[in-house]
C-alpha positions, 0 to 999 in steps of 0.5 A, a space after each residue: 639511443 643516440 640523439 641522431 637515432 631518435 631524430 631519424 625515427 621522429 622524421 620517419 614517423 612524421 613522413 608516414 603521418 603526412 602520407 597517411 593523411 594525404 590519402 584521405 584527400 584523394 578522390 575516388 569515383 562515386 555514384 550519385 547515390 553515394 554523393 547524395 549521402 554526403 551532400 556538399 562534399 566534392 566527388 568524381 562521378 563517372 557516368 554517361 550523357 542521357 540523351 533521352 532528356 533535354 540539354 539546356 545551353 543559352 549562351 546569350 542569356 548565360 554563357 556559363 550555365 549548361 544543364 543536362 542529365 547524366 546516368 551513372 554506372 548504376 543507372 541512376 539519372 540526375 540533372 547536372 548543372 555545370 557552371 561553364 560553357 558547353 564543351 565542344 562535341 559533348 554529345 559524342 562523348 562515350 563517358 563523363 567524369 564529373 567533379 562536383 557535389 550534390 545539392 537539392 537532388 542536382 549535381 553541381 559540376 565544377 569540372 567535366 572530362 569527356 572520354 571521346 571515341 577514338 579518331 583512328 580506326 585500325 582498318 583505315 590506317 594506311 601503312 606503306 613500305 619503303 620503295 627499294 631502288 
């Protein structure tokens, strides 16, 4: 084989190796149970606000501490500790995607994405036709 062919094969193998290694770093959506099995590792947990339990946010005492309870897709409820301000319209969210890790039975959240209800309703959108002159 020529040296150029060998070099190309080595570069292709290296590229494949990098791609395969990077797939291991992609996060999948998990439940609280699977996050508990690997405590300390970071996961994305999809869930819903459990409005039957109390939320705690006191911006005067600590503006970067917000705790609430969330229910995951399988129905497990856990306390979530978020080190940040309480998001605006948090109670109106339809779904939460929480990034964090489990520690001592609580989910320590570093980031929250909220799926909020649509601002637009189909039956309330006005459509006008241009006026012919």
